[in-house]
N, C-alpha and C positions, 0 to 999 in steps of 0.2 A: 501493500500500499506506499503511496505516494503522500510527502510529510507535507506540508506549508506550518510556516511559524509567520505568523500574524504579530505586527507591534506597532500598536498606539495607545495613547492616554487616554483615550476617549472609552471609556466601557462599553457603548452602545455600537460603536464601531467594533471593537472586538466582537460581539457578541452575535450580530447582525451576519456579519461576514464571515464568522467564525462558524457556524449554522451554515450558512451556502457554503462553504469546501466541505464540511461534513457530511449534507447531503448530495453532494457529488462523489462519494463514496471516499474523500480523500482524510488523511488523517492531519485536525488542524490543532496546533500549539499554539496559543495567543501569550503575550506579553506585554506589559504597560508600560513599559521603560529598555531602554538599548540594555542596560544590564539584567535585567531578567531573560534579554533574549541571548546574551554570551551567556548564562548560565546553562541555559539551553542545552547549548552548541558545545559546550563544555563537557556539559554529564548525557548528553547523547548522540552529539556529532552532527557535521552541517543538513541541514533540511535539504529537501528535494527544490524549494523556491523559499523564500523572504519576500514577504509585504511587508513595507516600513510607510510610518506614517513619518513626514521632517522635523515638524516643531516638538517636541517632549523634552519632558522637566528630564536634567540632565544631561547625560549624553545625545546630542541632536539623532537625530534619522541618518544623515548624510555623514555625521564621524563615526556612525554605528556602522556602515555600510564599507564607509575607509579602511575601516579596521576586521571590519569580516575579510573583503578580499588579501587582508594580509595573510591569514587564516588558512581559505577556503577562496580560489579563484574562480572555479569552473559554477558554482551554484548561481544558477538567475534572482535578479533582486529587482524586484517594481516596487516604484512608491505610490503610497495613494496620500497625496497631499490635496488642503487647499490654497495652496500655495500654485500661482504660475507664473511667474517669474523667468523669464529666458535665460537670464545667467544666472539661476540656482538649478536650472535644469540643464544646462550645459555643467553646471560643478558637478552635479549629482551622475551627467556622464560619462565624466572624466574620474569619478571616481568607482566607476563599473556599474553604474545601475543601469538596470536594462529594460527599463520600460516609464514609463508615467503615468498615473492614473488621477483626473484633477475631480476632488469632490468638488457636489456630490457626486456618486457614479452609479451608475444604474446596477441591480445585481447580475442583470445579464451580462452587460459588459464585462463587468470585472469578474466573474465566472469563467466567460471568454480569453480575457487576456491570462489568467491563472493560468488554464489548460494549455494555451499555446505556449506558458513559458514553460511548464513541465514538459511539453512535447519536444522542446527543441533538444 
């Protein structure tokens, strides 16, 4: 079973999108901070896909992506963010992010992006 790690400080986002991931037959693990995301990776290894917000308390999603790329180069990373600043998106691409979804995102679009990332 493919595993998705979903990081977002908003409980509602983790709940709604975590459930969508599970309904698609995937294993979903959620984290409210980058620190929790790193803890998951240390305990279980890299997931098959990471979906992260950018604005989180403590370590930002962008810094999380940079650090993940130092330990795991191949895991796809998608960003789910309310931010659409082009320079931020370019910075994320340079940090190894594979895709960007703008909140609010339709559930069907979200799952299409998740499944596409997992298929690569």
